[in-house]
FIPA-158419 format. One line per 5 residues: their letters; for each residue y, x, z of N, C-alpha, C, O. Coordinates in Angstrom, 2 decimals, decimal comma. Atoms other than C-alpha are relative to their C-alpha. Example, Ala and Ser with C-alpha at 12.3 -4.5 7.8 and 13.67 -1.06 7.14 Angstrom:
<recs>
AS	-1,19:0,89:0,00:-4,50:12,30:7,80:1,20:0,90:0,00:1,18:1,94:0,66; -1,19:-0,82:-0,06:-1,06:13,67:7,14:1,09:-0,77:0,73:2,20:-0,26:0,90
</recs>
This chain:
<recs>
XXXXX	-0,22:-0,53:1,56:-76,22:40,26:-3,82:1,39:-0,29:-0,56:1,91:0,44:-1,40; -1,18:0,42:0,65:-73,06:38,41:-4,49:0,99:1,04:0,40:1,73:1,54:-0,44; -0,68:-1,04:-0,47:-71,34:40,89:-2,16:-0,01:1,47:-0,65:0,94:2,24:-0,77; 0,32:-1,46:0,82:-72,80:43,96:-3,95:0,89:-0,07:-1,21:1,50:0,94:-1,53; -0,82:0,25:1,07:-70,96:42,40:-7,01:1,45:0,16:0,19:2,24:0,44:-0,71
XXXXX	-1,60:-0,09:-0,41:-67,63:42,44:-5,12:0,56:-1,58:-0,25:1,75:-1,81:-0,45; -0,49:1,29:0,15:-67,57:38,58:-5,49:0,13:-0,44:1,35:-0,79:-0,36:2,16; -0,23:0,88:-1,38:-65,93:36,74:-2,49:-0,75:-1,24:0,06:-0,69:-1,98:-0,93; 0,74:1,01:-0,30:-68,05:34,17:-1,24:0,12:-0,66:1,52:0,56:0,03:2,44; 0,61:0,50:-1,19:-68,89:31,90:1,65:-1,19:-0,96:-0,06:-1,28:-1,66:-1,07
XXXXX	1,12:0,57:0,14:-72,10:30,26:2,36:0,20:-1,50:0,52:0,65:-1,63:1,65; 0,01:1,51:-0,52:-72,19:26,29:2,75:-1,41:-0,56:-0,35:-1,82:-0,75:-1,49; 1,58:0,33:0,05:-75,77:25,19:3,33:0,08:-1,55:-0,72:0,89:-2,42:-0,40; 0,31:1,31:0,60:-77,01:22,23:1,01:-0,90:-0,84:0,68:-1,87:-0,37:1,28; 1,03:0,78:-0,59:-78,69:19,29:2,22:-1,05:-0,60:-0,97:-1,99:-1,32:-0,63
XXXXX	0,89:0,60:1,00:-80,35:18,48:-1,00:-1,35:0,24:0,20:-1,70:1,32:0,67; 1,56:-0,04:-0,07:-84,10:17,84:-1,04:-0,52:0,77:-1,19:-0,01:0,56:-2,29; 0,48:-0,69:0,95:-86,06:20,17:-3,04:-1,40:-0,54:-0,48:-2,21:-1,07:0,28; 1,01:0,33:0,58:-88,68:19,50:-5,45:-0,58:1,10:-0,98:-0,07:2,22:-0,98; 0,69:-1,30:0,64:-91,01:21,61:-7,91:0,94:0,78:-1,03:0,68:1,94:-1,35
XXXXX	-0,63:-0,69:1,05:-88,28:22,35:-10,52:1,25:0,63:0,42:2,24:-0,01:0,76; -1,04:-0,85:-0,52:-86,06:25,22:-9,60:1,40:-0,32:-0,66:2,40:-0,24:0,04; -1,25:0,47:0,62:-83,31:24,05:-12,24:0,57:-1,15:0,53:1,77:-1,17:0,77; -0,46:1,27:-0,71:-83,04:20,61:-10,76:0,26:0,26:1,49:1,23:-0,26:2,03; -0,56:-0,49:-1,30:-82,95:22,06:-7,36:1,22:0,71:0,12:2,09:0,40:0,92
XXXXX	-1,35:-0,74:-0,14:-80,30:24,60:-8,03:1,12:-1,00:-0,38:2,15:-0,95:0,29; -1,12:1,02:0,15:-78,15:21,67:-9,57:0,05:-0,76:1,03:1,21:-1,08:1,25; -0,13:0,94:-0,86:-78,83:19,44:-6,81:0,54:0,68:1,31:1,32:0,08:2,05; -0,82:-0,58:-1,09:-77,90:21,95:-4,17:1,44:0,33:-0,32:2,25:0,12:0,58; -1,32:-0,22:0,43:-74,71:22,97:-6,03:0,92:-1,25:0,00:2,05:-1,19:0,48
XXXXX	-0,65:1,08:0,03:-73,64:19,46:-6,63:0,18:-0,77:1,54:1,20:-1,41:1,79; -0,02:0,24:-1,35:-74,39:18,56:-2,91:1,13:0,56:0,63:1,98:-0,17:1,14; -1,21:-0,60:-0,36:-71,94:21,11:-1,90:1,25:-0,40:-0,58:2,21:-0,54:0,19; -1,01:0,19:0,69:-69,52:20,31:-4,45:0,58:-1,62:0,56:1,77:-1,89:0,66; -0,35:1,37:-0,36:-69,56:16,49:-3,26:0,51:0,10:1,53:1,45:-0,58:1,93
XXXXX	-0,65:-0,19:-1,53:-69,06:17,63:0,56:1,15:0,76:0,22:2,03:0,32:0,95; -0,74:-0,91:-0,15:-67,05:20,70:0,20:1,12:0,02:-0,99:2,23:0,45:-0,67; -0,80:-0,16:1,14:-65,41:20,43:-3,14:-0,08:1,45:-0,64:-0,73:2,30:-0,03; 0,02:-1,18:0,72:-64,92:23,38:-5,62:1,19:0,90:0,53:2,27:0,31:0,61; -1,10:-0,76:-0,38:-62,66:26,20:-4,39:1,08:0,15:-1,12:0,73:0,42:-2,27
XXXXX	-1,04:-0,43:1,31:-59,38:26,63:-6,53:-0,20:1,08:-0,48:-0,28:2,05:0,27; 0,44:-1,34:0,72:-60,16:29,17:-9,03:-1,08:0,39:0,16:-1,30:1,54:-0,23; 1,31:-0,76:-0,47:-63,64:29,57:-7,80:-1,11:-1,03:-0,68:-0,88:-1,78:-1,62; 1,09:0,79:0,43:-66,99:27,89:-8,26:-1,07:-0,12:1,25:-1,15:0,64:2,21; 1,04:-0,02:-0,99:-69,87:26,65:-6,30:-1,35:0,42:-0,62:-1,64:0,00:-1,74
XXXXX	1,41:-0,57:0,55:-73,35:28,36:-6,88:-1,22:-0,66:0,76:-1,28:-0,56:1,98; 1,27:0,38:-0,46:-76,60:26,80:-6,22:-1,03:0,80:-0,61:-0,93:1,26:-1,74; 1,26:-0,83:0,57:-79,91:28,60:-6,60:-1,22:-0,37:0,58:-1,24:-0,89:1,70; 1,20:0,49:-0,45:-83,44:27,98:-6,27:-1,28:0,91:-0,77:-1,19:1,30:-1,94; 1,03:-0,93:0,56:-86,74:30,02:-6,85:-1,41:-0,64:0,17:-1,72:-1,22:1,21
XXXXX	1,26:0,47:-0,10:-90,28:29,03:-7,66:-1,05:1,03:-0,33:-0,75:1,84:-1,20; 1,09:-0,66:0,49:-93,52:30,81:-7,95:-1,04:-0,74:-0,70:-1,59:-1,66:-0,09; 0,89:0,74:0,78:-95,80:29,59:-10,63:-1,26:1,03:-0,18:-1,26:2,25:-0,37; 1,54:-0,81:0,24:-99,61:30,57:-10,92:-0,66:-1,10:-0,83:-0,69:-2,27:-0,45; 0,81:0,90:0,63:-101,63:29,01:-13,58:0,74:-1,10:-0,45:0,12:-2,16:-0,62
XXXXX	-0,65:1,25:0,38:-98,92:26,71:-14,67:0,54:-0,95:1,15:1,42:-1,80:0,98; -0,21:0,85:-1,33:-98,75:25,16:-11,12:1,08:0,70:0,95:0,90:1,88:1,24; -0,94:-0,39:-0,88:-95,65:25,58:-8,81:-0,77:0,03:1,20:-1,50:-0,87:1,61; 0,65:0,09:-1,50:-96,83:26,84:-5,46:0,71:-0,64:1,18:0,11:-0,95:2,21; -0,77:0,28:-0,96:-94,00:25,75:-3,51:0,29:0,95:1,23:0,11:2,16:1,08
XXXXX	-0,20:-0,82:-1,25:-93,11:27,05:0,11:-1,26:-0,26:0,91:-1,75:-1,38:0,74; 1,34:0,22:-0,88:-96,19:27,21:2,64:0,36:-0,88:1,05:1,43:-0,73:1,63; -0,34:0,99:-1,09:-96,39:24,32:5,10:-0,26:0,66:1,26:0,33:0,24:2,26; 0,41:-0,71:-1,08:-97,99:26,82:7,54:-0,60:1,25:-0,41:-0,77:1,60:-1,58; 1,07:-1,32:0,20:-100,00:30,04:7,99:-1,25:-0,31:-0,81:-1,40:0,33:-1,85
XXXXX	0,96:0,38:0,86:-103,00:28,55:6,62:0,21:-0,33:-1,50:-0,63:-0,04:-2,34; -0,17:0,21:1,23:-101,39:27,37:3,58:0,65:1,26:-0,70:0,36:1,44:-1,89; -0,29:-1,20:0,39:-99,58:30,74:3,14:-1,06:0,89:-0,38:-1,01:1,55:-1,41; 1,16:-0,73:0,30:-102,79:32,39:3,32:-0,78:-0,31:-1,21:-1,30:0,54:-1,93; 0,70:0,46:1,11:-104,34:30,09:0,79:0,76:0,47:-1,33:0,13:0,81:-2,34
XXXXX	-0,90:-0,48:1,28:-101,22:31,04:-1,75:-0,16:1,53:-0,24:-0,18:1,91:-1,42; 0,02:-1,31:0,02:-101,51:34,76:-1,06:-1,32:0,49:-0,52:-1,47:1,47:-1,25; 1,44:-0,35:0,73:-105,40:34,66:-1,77:0,01:-0,28:-1,51:-0,58:0,43:-2,33; -0,05:0,50:1,39:-104,67:32,88:-4,95:0,71:0,93:-0,68:0,52:0,92:-1,90; -0,93:-0,73:1,02:-102,09:35,51:-6,13:-0,71:1,34:0,08:-0,43:2,16:-0,79
XXXXX	0,62:-1,33:-0,09:-104,33:38,51:-5,00:-0,51:0,34:-1,15:-1,18:-0,43:-1,83; 0,54:-0,74:1,26:-105,09:40,86:-7,77:0,39:-0,68:-1,25:-0,23:-0,31:-2,26; -0,53:0,62:1,12:-103,19:38,55:-10,31:1,46:0,09:-0,47:2,31:0,58:0,28; -1,35:0,11:0,29:-100,14:38,18:-12,01:0,52:-1,61:-0,04:-0,21:-2,52:-0,45; -0,77:1,15:0,05:-97,77:35,26:-11,71:1,41:0,08:-0,46:1,86:1,20:-0,67
XXXXX	-1,41:0,25:0,54:-94,20:34,03:-12,90:0,83:-0,54:1,24:0,39:-1,43:1,98; -0,74:0,28:-0,69:-91,42:33,81:-10,81:1,18:-0,29:-0,67:1,74:0,48:-1,45; -1,02:0,46:0,95:-88,71:31,59:-12,00:1,11:-0,31:1,22:0,83:-0,97:2,23; -1,10:0,33:-0,64:-85,12:31,58:-10,42:0,96:-0,76:-0,93:0,90:-0,61:-2,15; -0,83:0,87:0,62:-82,47:29,15:-11,40:1,39:-0,09:0,74:1,46:-0,17:1,97
XXXXX	-1,15:-0,11:-0,65:-78,83:29,19:-10,85:0,91:-1,17:-0,69:0,99:-1,26:-1,92; -1,05:0,82:0,64:-76,19:26,31:-11,30:1,32:0,31:0,57:1,49:0,29:1,79; -1,29:-0,45:-0,21:-72,62:27,37:-11,35:1,02:-1,32:-0,20:1,04:-1,84:-1,31; -1,02:1,12:0,28:-69,87:24,46:-10,91:1,28:0,47:0,35:1,66:0,98:1,41; -1,43:-0,42:-0,30:-66,39:25,04:-11,56:0,72:-1,55:0,11:0,08:-2,60:0,17
XXXXX	-0,64:1,31:0,07:-63,63:22,29:-11,50:-0,08:-0,51:-1,19:0,11:-1,72:-1,26; 0,12:0,57:1,43:-64,13:21,95:-15,34:-1,32:-0,37:-0,49:-1,44:-1,34:-1,25; 1,26:0,34:0,47:-67,94:22,07:-15,85:-0,96:0,57:0,67:-0,67:1,26:1,65; 1,02:-0,61:-0,83:-71,27:23,07:-14,77:-0,84:0,63:-0,94:-1,07:0,11:-2,03; 0,64:-0,89:0,93:-73,30:25,86:-16,23:-1,49:0,39:0,77:-1,49:0,79:1,94
XXXXX	1,25:-0,31:-0,52:-77,09:26,43:-15,58:-0,74:1,04:-0,63:-0,87:0,98:-1,85; 0,89:-1,02:0,34:-79,23:29,44:-15,90:-1,21:0,15:0,63:-1,30:-0,13:1,82; 1,15:-0,45:-0,48:-82,69:30,49:-15,51:-0,60:1,15:-0,50:-0,30:1,49:-1,64; 0,58:-1,08:0,46:-84,83:33,51:-15,69:-1,47:0,18:0,64:-1,71:-0,11:1,82; 1,37:-0,06:-0,30:-88,49:34,19:-15,50:-0,42:1,47:0,07:-0,11:2,20:-0,87
XXXXX	0,33:-1,26:-0,16:-89,95:37,45:-14,16:-1,63:-0,01:0,26:-2,10:-0,88:1,00; 1,32:-0,09:-0,32:-93,62:38,35:-14,11:-0,58:0,98:1,17:-0,46:2,20:1,04; 0,43:-1,07:-1,28:-95,13:39,97:-10,74:-1,33:0,05:-0,05:-1,94:-1,02:-0,17; 1,43:-0,41:-0,33:-98,56:41,57:-10,39:-0,15:0,33:1,36:0,50:1,16:1,98; 0,56:-0,26:-1,63:-100,16:41,47:-7,01:-1,14:0,81:0,05:-2,03:0,71:-0,79
XXXXX	0,99:-0,87:-0,24:-102,31:44,08:-5,67:-1,34:-0,71:0,35:-1,21:-1,87:0,75; 1,31:0,72:-0,49:-105,95:43,04:-4,89:0,37:0,14:1,66:0,57:1,26:2,12; -0,41:-0,09:-1,20:-105,09:42,22:-1,28:-1,31:0,15:1,04:-2,31:-0,57:1,06; 1,26:-0,27:-1,02:-107,41:43,61:1,52:0,25:-0,89:1,24:1,36:-1,36:1,51; -0,09:0,81:-1,27:-108,14:41,72:4,71:0,96:0,52:1,09:1,60:-0,31:1,74
XXXXX	-0,88:-0,57:-1,00:-106,18:43,93:7,01:1,35:-0,10:-0,39:2,18:-0,45:0,44; -1,16:0,40:0,63:-103,22:43,80:4,43:0,51:-1,42:0,33:1,59:-1,66:0,86; -0,38:1,35:0,00:-103,31:40,05:4,35:0,28:-0,46:1,42:1,23:-1,23:1,57; -0,20:0,48:-1,11:-103,59:39,51:8,04:1,34:0,80:0,59:2,13:0,14:1,25; -1,22:-0,49:-0,41:-100,78:42,22:8,79:1,22:-0,89:-0,56:2,15:-1,18:0,20
XXXXX	-1,11:0,66:0,88:-98,47:40,29:6,18:0,20:-1,53:0,81:1,32:-1,93:1,13; 0,10:1,32:-0,52:-99,40:36,80:7,73:0,68:-0,01:1,60:1,51:-0,77:2,10; -0,44:0,02:-1,43:-98,93:37,83:11,25:1,61:0,55:-0,01:2,22:0,27:1,02; -1,40:-0,39:0,04:-95,29:39,39:10,34:0,82:-1,50:-0,23:2,03:-1,55:0,01; -0,90:1,11:0,21:-94,19:35,78:9,51:0,85:-0,08:-1,23:1,35:-1,15:-1,58
XXXXX	-1,12:0,09:1,00:-92,05:36,72:6,60:-0,20:-1,04:-0,88:0,83:-1,51:-1,38; 0,52:0,86:0,78:-94,02:34,25:4,57:0,67:-1,45:0,13:0,66:-2,27:-0,79; -0,55:1,30:-0,12:-92,16:31,26:6,15:1,16:-0,44:-0,84:2,03:0,42:-0,90; -1,14:0,72:0,70:-89,62:29,07:3,98:0,06:1,05:-1,32:1,15:1,21:-1,86; -0,18:-1,04:1,24:-90,56:31,86:0,91:-0,89:-1,03:-0,95:-1,92:-1,57:-0,56
XXXXX	1,02:0,41:1,23:-91,92:30,27:-2,54:-0,73:0,83:-0,11:-0,40:2,01:-0,23; 1,18:-0,86:0,39:-95,27:31,46:-3,02:-0,36:0,61:1,31:-1,40:1,26:1,29; 0,41:-0,68:-1,05:-95,37:32,68:0,50:0,33:1,51:0,16:-0,43:2,11:0,93; -0,28:-1,18:0,02:-93,87:36,02:0,12:1,49:0,35:-0,29:2,25:-0,40:-0,90; -1,38:-0,42:0,29:-90,65:38,01:0,06:-0,19:1,46:-0,55:-0,78:2,29:0,13
XXXXX	0,26:-1,17:0,64:-90,61:40,92:-2,32:1,01:1,13:0,60:0,73:2,33:0,64; -1,06:-0,82:-0,53:-87,39:42,33:-0,77:-0,22:0,57:1,39:0,56:1,40:1,85; 0,31:-0,25:-1,26:-89,13:42,65:2,63:-1,43:0,86:0,00:-1,76:1,76:-0,77; 1,40:-0,61:-0,06:-92,64:43,61:3,72:-1,03:-0,50:-1,01:-2,14:0,01:-1,12; 0,66:0,47:1,35:-93,96:41,75:0,74:-0,02:0,76:-1,03:-0,79:0,51:-1,96
XXXXX	0,08:-0,85:0,96:-93,19:44,48:-1,27:-1,36:0,77:-0,09:-1,76:1,30:-1,12; 1,25:-0,86:-0,02:-96,44:46,10:-0,18:-1,00:-0,95:-0,45:-2,17:-0,59:-0,33; 1,10:0,87:0,66:-98,31:43,07:-1,80:0,19:0,19:-1,54:-0,79:-0,05:-2,25; -0,24:-0,20:1,37:-96,82:43,85:-5,24:-0,46:1,47:-0,63:-0,24:2,58:-0,13; 0,43:-1,23:0,91:-98,33:46,28:-7,88:1,00:0,13:-0,96:1,34:1,30:-1,11
XXXXX	-1,00:-0,23:0,89:-95,69:45,78:-10,50:0,76:-1,26:-0,36:0,25:-2,37:-0,16; -1,05:0,95:0,29:-92,70:43,71:-11,65:0,51:0,21:-1,45:1,12:1,24:-1,70; -0,46:-0,06:1,33:-91,97:42,99:-15,46:0,96:-1,02:-0,17:0,69:-2,20:-0,39; -1,17:0,77:0,17:-88,49:41,77:-15,66:0,97:0,28:0,94:0,84:1,37:1,51; -1,10:-0,13:-0,86:-85,41:41,44:-13,53:-0,46:-0,12:1,69:-0,71:-1,24:2,15
XXXXX	0,31:0,19:-1,33:-86,27:42,22:-9,75:0,74:-1,06:0,75:0,17:-1,78:1,56; -0,78:0,81:-0,66:-83,39:40,27:-8,64:-0,47:-1,46:-0,11:-0,38:-2,23:0,85; 0,54:1,38:0,15:-84,90:37,07:-10,06:-1,10:-0,30:0,89:-1,31:-1,47:1,20; 1,20:0,15:-0,91:-88,03:37,69:-7,77:0,72:-0,19:1,30:0,22:-0,98:2,10; -0,61:0,09:-1,27:-85,56:38,05:-4,88:0,78:-1,54:0,25:1,03:-2,04:1,35
XXXXX	-0,46:1,26:-0,35:-84,03:34,63:-5,68:1,30:-0,36:-0,68:1,80:-1,49:-0,62; -1,25:0,22:0,69:-80,85:35,27:-7,80:0,07:0,98:-1,07:0,37:2,15:-0,82; -0,22:-0,70:1,35:-80,82:36,54:-11,37:1,38:0,47:-0,12:2,30:-0,20:-0,59; -1,29:-0,68:-0,14:-78,05:39,00:-10,86:0,70:0,17:-1,42:1,87:-0,14:-1,64; -0,62:-0,51:1,54:-77,47:40,13:-14,60:0,52:-1,31:-0,31:1,74:-1,46:-0,38
XXXXX	-0,31:1,27:0,61:-77,52:36,48:-15,75:1,24:-0,57:0,71:2,22:-1,01:0,10; -1,08:0,56:-0,96:-75,29:35,38:-12,96:1,40:0,63:-0,30:2,39:-0,05:-0,57; -1,11:-0,94:0,20:-72,79:38,30:-13,38:0,51:-0,37:-1,42:1,70:-0,67:-1,55; -0,63:0,19:1,26:-72,52:37,73:-17,18:0,52:-1,60:0,03:1,48:-1,83:-0,70; -0,61:1,30:0,05:-71,81:33,96:-16,60:1,21:0,01:1,00:2,09:-0,80:0,74
XXXXX	-1,32:0,01:-0,61:-69,13:34,70:-13,97:1,10:0,63:-0,84:2,23:0,17:-0,99; -0,71:-0,67:0,98:-67,83:37,17:-16,31:0,78:-0,89:-1,08:1,99:-0,90:-1,30; -0,50:0,81:1,03:-67,61:34,68:-19,06:1,11:-1,26:0,51:1,88:-1,85:-0,24; -0,81:1,08:-0,69:-65,83:32,12:-16,55:1,20:0,67:0,46:2,08:-0,04:0,95; -1,14:-0,48:-0,70:-63,26:34,77:-15,50:-0,10:-0,02:1,42:0,98:0,10:2,01
XXXXX	0,42:0,03:-1,39:-64,81:34,60:-11,99:-0,33:1,53:0,66:-0,46:1,73:1,87; 0,78:-1,29:-0,69:-66,03:38,37:-11,63:1,16:0,84:0,24:2,26:0,64:-0,28; -0,98:-0,79:-0,37:-64,16:40,94:-10,22:0,69:0,69:-1,15:1,92:0,75:-1,25; -0,36:-0,76:1,03:-64,02:42,97:-13,33:0,53:-0,69:-1,20:0,85:-0,04:-2,20; -0,54:0,67:1,06:-62,83:40,21:-15,53:1,45:-0,36:0,39:2,32:-0,70:-0,41
XXXXX	-1,55:0,30:-0,47:-59,67:39,68:-13,29:0,74:1,29:-0,17:0,29:2,43:-0,04; -0,89:-1,26:0,09:-56,72:41,84:-13,87:1,13:-0,28:0,79:1,50:-1,44:0,90; -1,26:0,10:-0,76:-53,73:42,38:-11,76:1,13:0,06:-0,91:1,22:1,01:-1,69; -1,19:-0,21:0,85:-50,49:41,68:-13,50:1,20:0,70:0,71:1,18:0,82:1,93; -0,99:-0,69:-0,73:-47,32:43,50:-12,74:0,67:-0,93:1,01:1,27:-0,34:1,92
XXXXX	-0,54:0,82:-0,95:-46,09:40,45:-10,76:-1,08:-0,01:1,26:-0,76:-0,70:2,23; 0,91:0,04:-0,95:-49,19:41,03:-8,51:-0,79:-1,44:0,00:-1,55:-1,69:0,93; 0,96:1,27:0,18:-50,78:37,55:-9,55:-1,25:0,37:-0,79:-1,30:1,37:-1,50; 1,21:-0,37:0,61:-54,29:37,39:-10,81:-0,30:-0,79:-1,50:-0,33:-2,02:-1,40; 0,30:0,74:1,01:-55,05:36,28:-14,35:-1,50:-0,05:-0,36:-2,17:0,83:0,18
XXXXX	1,39:0,31:0,19:-58,52:35,14:-15,62:-0,29:0,10:-1,57:0,53:-0,29:-2,40; 0,48:-0,02:1,49:-60,29:35,71:-18,95:-0,51:-1,34:-0,52:-1,12:-2,12:0,21; 0,32:1,37:0,35:-60,88:32,80:-20,97:-1,53:-0,40:0,15:-2,47:0,35:-0,07; 1,46:0,71:-0,24:-63,93:30,45:-20,17:-0,62:0,15:-1,31:0,06:0,28:-2,33; 0,86:0,29:1,18:-66,81:30,28:-22,63:0,29:-1,35:-0,63:-0,34:-1,72:-1,61
</recs>
C-alpha cells in the first residue's frame, strides 16, 4: 500500500510483543525498529497493527484452526469493528493515528467456512480472516475505509505523511535538484 502511494520504503521486522491494544502495538513495533535500526535521515519509521473487536472484546490472532473456526463462527452474520493503528516516528517526534471501520459478515455456510479454513489464510490474521484475499467471500459490507480492514488506514497515513513533508506530493524539486519538504505540523 505504501508503494501505491509512491512512498519509498524498506521492511524491517519488529521484535515487539503484541498485546490487545493496536495503538500500543503499533507504537511498540515502531519504537523497536527505531531502537535497532534508527530513523532514516529525512524519513520515518512506521509501525502498524490491527485488531478485530466483537462485542467490545479483541479477538486477537487464532492460535490454530479450531480457534480460527471459533472466531469465524462468532463473526458469522454479525457486524464487528476493525481498528488499525499506525505510529510514525521521525527524528523529531512520534505521531499516532487510529481508525475504526465496521465490517458485516455474511451468515457463513458450513461449506464456505470449511473452504476458508482449509485454505489457511486465517493464520496470523486478526479475527482469523483477510479481507484482501479469500476472506472477501465472508464479507457482506464494509462501512468506512477498506484499507483500515486490510491493516493500514491509507488516507489517514497519507495525510500524516503529507503534513510531515514526507509524501511524494509534498516534496518539490528545486532548480538545484535538491528536495525541499513542507513544514511539519
